[in-house]
Structures are given as structure tokens and as C-alpha cells.
N, C-alpha and C positions, 0 to 999 in steps of 0.2 A: 733384112729386118726380121727380128724375132717376133712371131705371132703365135705363141703357144695357146693362147686363149683368144677365141673369136667372138666378139660381141658387136653386133651391128647397130647403127643408129635406129631409133624408133620414129624419128621424123628426119627426113632426108636433109642433109646440109644444103641441097639445091633449093630448099624452101626459104633460104636466108640470103640476104644481100652480102656480098663480099667475102664469102668463105672459100672461094676457089683458091686452091694452092696454099691455104692456111690451115694450121691446127689451132682451133679456138678452144682453149681450156680456161677461159677467164669470165664465164658468164655470171659469176658472183660479183664481179666488178661492173661490167657492162655486157649485157646479153646482145647477140647479133639481132639484126632487124629482119622481121619477116617480110618476104616479098609481097604477101597478100595485104600488107598494110597500105600499099600504094592504092589499091582499089578502095580501101577505107577512106583514105584522104580524098580521093576523087568523089566518093559519095558525100563526104562532109562538104566539099566545095560546092557540089550541086545543091545540097540542102541549105547551105548557108545563104545562097541566093534565092531561096524559095519562099521567102516571107515567113509569115506566121505558121503556115502549114509545114514548111521545112523545119522550122524550130521545133514543132511538136514531134516530128519524126526523130530529130536529134535527141530530144528529151526522152523519147521512148527507148532509144538505144541505151541511155543512162540507166533506165529501170531494168532493162535486160542485163546490163553489166552487173548491177547489184544482185540480181537473181542468180547469175552464174557464180558470183563470189559467195553467196549464201550456200550454194551447192558445194563449192570447193572447201569451205570452212565448216560446213555442217551447222550453220546458224541461220537465224531469221534475216533475210535480205532487207527487210524493212528497218532494221537497226544498223545498217551500214552507211556511214557518212563518208563522203569524198573529201578528204583533207589534202592540202597541197604537198605535204611531206610528213614523215613520221616525227621529225623534230617539231613541226608545228602541232601535230596531234598531241605529243607528249607535253608540250608547253601549255596547251589548252587544258589538258587534264590537271596539270599542276596548279594552274590559275583557278580552275573551277571547283576544286575541293576545299572544304573547310578544314583548317589546320589549327592545332593547338601546340604550344610549346611542350616538348617531350614526346611528340609523335615521332615515328621513324618510318623510313622506307628501306626495304631490303633489295639489293641487287648484287651483282658480282663485280670483282675488280678486273676481270677480262671481259669487258662489255663494250658495245658500241657507244660512243659518247652521248648520243641522243637519249639513251636510257639512264645514264649516270648524271648528266649535267643539266637536264631539264628542270631539276629541282633547286637550282641555285638560289632563286629569289625566296623560296619558302624556307630555306635553311637560315635565312636572316630572322625568321620568326621562331627560331629555336627547334626546328625540325631536324632530326638526325638522319644522315644518309649512311647506311651500313653497307659497305662493299665487302662481300664475302670473298676471301682470297682463294685462288686456285691452288690445287695440289698437283704439281707437275703439269700445269696447263689444263687440268680437268676440274670443272666445277661440280662438286658432288651435291646431289639434291638434298641429302641429309644435312649438309652444312648450311644450305640456304634455309631449310626449315628450322634448324637450331637457332638461327639468327632472328627468327620471328618470335615476338612476344605480344603481350596484351596491348601494347601501344603501337604495334605495326599497322600502318594504314594501307601499305602497298607492297606487293612483291612484283618487281619488274624484271623480266628475264627474256633473253632471246630463245626462240625455239631451237634454232641451230646457230652456232657461234660463227660470227664473221671471221674470227681469228683462227680457230682450230677446226671448225666444222662440227664440233660436238653437238649432238642432238639430245636435248634434255627429255627426261621422262615426265611428260606433262600430267599423266594420270597420277603418278606418285606425288607430284607437287600439289595438284588440285586436292587430292585426298588429305595430304598433310595440312593444307591450309584450312580445310573444313574442320579439322580437329583443333585449330589454333585461332578460332574467332573469326575466320573468313575475312581477312584483309583482301582488298582488291587484287586480283590476279591479272597482271598486264603482260601480254605475250607479244613480243616483236617477232613477226614471222617473215622478216625480210629475206632470210636465207633458207626458208623452207617453203613458202607459198609458191606453188607451181611446180615443186619438185618432190615434196613430201606430203603425206597426209597431215593436215593441220587440224587438230581437235579444238576448234574454236569454241565448241559448246562447253568445254571444261573450263573456260576462262571467263573473266568479266569483260575484258577488252582484248581484242586481237587486231593487229595492224600490220600493214606491209606496203612498201612502195611498189611500183609496177614495172620498173625498168630492169629488174634482174631476172629471176626465174619465171616470172609471169610474162616475159617476152614483150613488154610494151615500152613505155618511155617515162621520162621524168614529168613531174607536175601534178601527179595524182597519187594519193596514198589512201586506199580504202581503210576504214577504221570501224570495227564492230564494237558496239556497246550493248551488253545485255540490259535487261530492264533494271536490274539492281544498280549497275554502274551509271546508266542514264539518269536514274533518280538521285544519285549521290553527287553528280558533277554538274555544276551550273554552266550554262553558256556564258561566255565573257566577251564575245565579239558579236555585234548585231548589225544587221543591214536589211535590205528589202527581202532577201531570200529566206531568212529564218524567222521573220515576224509576220503575224496575221494582218497584213496591210490591205491587200485586195482580196475579195471585192468590197469589203466593208468600207474602205476609204476610197475616195476618188482623187480630186486634186489637192484637197486640204488634209493635213496630217492631224491625227488625234494625239492628245498628250500622253495617253496610256494605250499600250498595244500588247497583245498576248504573243507569246512565243509559239512557233510551230512545233509539232511533235517531231520525233525521229522519222526519217533520217535527216531532214533539213535543219534540225535544231542546232547543229554545229557547223552549218554551212551559211555563213553570213552573207556571202555574195555569190556571184556566178561561179560555178565549178568549171573545171577544165573540160569542156565538151569534146574537143578533138581527142584529148588524151583518153577519155573514157570510151570513145569509139574504138580507138586502137586496142585498149584493154579488153573490150567486149569481144573483139576479133580473136585476140590471142587466147583468151580464156576458153572460147569455144573450141579452139584447136586442142588445148591441153585437156579439157574435159572429154572431148571425143577420143583422144588418145588413151585416157584413163590414168588417174593420178596414182593408183596402186602400181600400175605397170611402169610409170615414170619413176616412182620411188625405187622399185626393184632394180631398174636399169641403172639409175644413178649410184645406188649403194653398191651394186656389183662392180661397176667401173671404179668407184672410189676405193673399194677394197683391193682391186688390182693395182691401182696407183700406190697405195700404202704398202702392199706386199713387196712390190718391186723396189721402192725406195728403202724399205727396211733391209732388203737383201744387200743394198749398196752401202749400208752402214750409217744412213742418215737418221737423225732424231725426228721421227714422225710424231708430232704432237696431237694428231687427231686420234680419237678413240678407235680401237680395232674391232670392238664388238659390232656386229651387223646393225643392231637396233640403235646404237649410239652414233652411227655414222650419218653423214648427209652427203651432199654433192661436193663438199669442200674437203680436200686433203692437204694438210700443211706440214712443212718441216721447218724447224728452227734453224736459221742460218744467217750469218752476219751480213754477207754481201748480197742480200736478196734483190736490191734494186739493180745492181750491176748484172746479176744473173738474168733478171727480167729483160734487160735491154739486150743482152747477148742472145737470149733465146728468141726474142722478137726479131732480131736480125736474121734468124734462120727460119722465120715464118711460123714460129711456135709462140702462142700468146697465152701466158699464165699471168698471175698477179704476184709481184714481188715488192714488198715494202714492210716497214715496221718490224724488221728482224725475222720475217718468215716468208717463205715462198708457198703460195697457195695454188693448187691445181683444182679446177672445178669441172665436173662432168655433168652434162645435161642431155636432153633428148636427141640432139644432133651429133653427139659424140659416139665414138666407137673404140674398141680395143686398138684398132689401128692408130687412132689419135694418141692413145696412151703410149704405144710403142714408139711413135714418132717423137713424142716429147722425151721419152727416156733415151732414145738414141742421140737426140740433140743435147740433152742434159749431160750425158756421158761425155760427149765431145767437148762441151764447154768446160766441164770439170777437169778434163785432161789438159786443158790449156792449149 
């Protein structure tokens, strides 16, 4: 096995369930499960049976989780709502804004569907969806900004692309929007949170699910609203959790009731308590490891993947510049699903679908993983 470059994991693969004998390079699809989550589940089980006192301790873990997210994204934790998914968060934003015919939303045409199709209902009101085209799979920040005009209400973009791994220049976009009337800047950090530094403070809204780079599970998607965004977006779902019902009311309901402030304002009912306990655990591990260190590790490994695939003559559609890379490296290839299955049979797990093969590097990966993938890939391509 060729190991010209040696890069070791920064969190041992032994810390995860089921990685023995496998090369796991698909964390952008589904991350492996931390072994320490077992104790989190056991703690949750004990507290669940602990009555009101146990419930208070579970709630306190939720507050701890918000605080860690605030640290990770460099934003106020008191403005982070727990949504069930990014799709639900985006739909809530679309419903909650006031729209007029002729308004527009700017996004890219190589984007995850939740950013492009959450606006379907308001398009019926005469709101235009502008999808900026890629140039050889790269979305240029200047193209996004050129699409913004005086009727643009939202720019919605992924920090790092699910398809190519391109990491956008958020500082450039934020500065450009300030010069163009400041439409809402919505950042989907699904493929950056937990692996790259996320500049949430430069955005109006930042969101991410928890089951990828943040090493938790489905069912909870933290969503940050700055004061401006929270003031522009109405809550459109209501329940006991986001209304000022108790202690003012007892058994009987009042005809008029006030909304709670952030973060509960967009949480109509119970949030996923077990999920935020898992997330609190994994965030603690990531923050202790250091997000700058994680970012450097992932980008160095992704650069190695791209370099080796380029040498083999494949069309790498991920950016080559260090600052434009993420943990995802992709090549355009027709038989991506077949290759995925063939590599999986050899114990090498990548993500192959939609006309591209994606290799993802994270904290538990090493250069040895990359070379194992390359050896298996070479063998599969030789037939």
C-alpha cells in the first residue's frame, strides 16, 4: 500500500461503533455512531424515569447544547431554536415572511432540494425563484450577488456543497449583501457544521441537521435566527411550548395569549430531548478537539483525495484551492451507484449517486483510509 503522506486520525476510529475492518469515507451521508452515546442513552433512560426532577435535568442538557452550538457558530445561543429538520426550518421561514408579487429569492441550481423547493407555495403569489447556474460545477459568489436586486428578499446558499464540497466565501457574500439592501442571508451549514468554522455571525439565519459532521442523529436541526431575522419572520405553528400559557393560565384557556420569545418561539411542541442529549455529547467532543484543527485535518485529507484522483485522470469537480475545499471531494462519473456498491463489497464506504462519487474525510479518517480507498478504486476500475 502506497503511503507517501501520513496523516493520522485526530479522534480514534475506536471511539465509534462498527468501524472495525472498514474504511468509512461517507460521513457526509451518515456519520458513524460514537460509543459514548451509549452512556448518554443510559443517562436519558434514568432521567426519563426520574419525574419532574429528571425532566429538569434533561431540559438543562438542552440549554447546554444550545450554548455549545452558539460557541461553534459564534452566535448567541439564546437565538438557536431546535427544529426537526432543515426542510421544516426552511418551510417555516417561507411561511413566516410577508411576500409581495415581484419579490425574489436567490439560490444556486446545484443546491440541496430543501433550499430550492421550500419556496413552492409562495411562488404561487408571484415570487420569483432565481437559481444561479454553476460554471463547471462551481458557484461563483459574484454570480450570486449579481442576481440580487432591490426586490431580492432572501439569498439562501449552502456553506459547503453537498454535491461538490465547494465551500463558499461567506465574508464576501455578507459584504456584498450589505451593499445591496441587505436581503436575508440564509446559510445551510449541513456540510460544514462540525468540520469547518461556521461564521454564523455573518448570516441572518444559520441551520444544520445533526446526523452528519456533528456526529449525532436525525430528528433535530438547530436553527439560529439573529434579532433582525426573528423580527421579520412570524411563527406560523403554535402550541403549548411557544405560547405564554403557564403560569398565567391554569385549567382554563384564555382567548388571547402571547408568544414566547426566542428560542422557544419557533418550537410549538416538545423538542427531541434524546436527540439534543446526543448532540450535546458530540458537540462537547468536537469543541474539545478544536474546530480549527478539525478543519485543517479534513481539508488536508480532501486535498490528498483530489490530488490522487486528478493523477488518475478523473474529473474532480471539487475546488482545488485550500480555502474553497471542505470534507467532501467529488468526481463526476456515470456509474457512481455501481461503483458505490463495488467499493462497499470491499469494505470501503463512500457515497455514490446522482452522477458523482463523493469521498468524505472527517476526524476519524487518516491517509491510510485514503490509500485504502484508492487501492480498492483502482482495482474496481480495472475490472
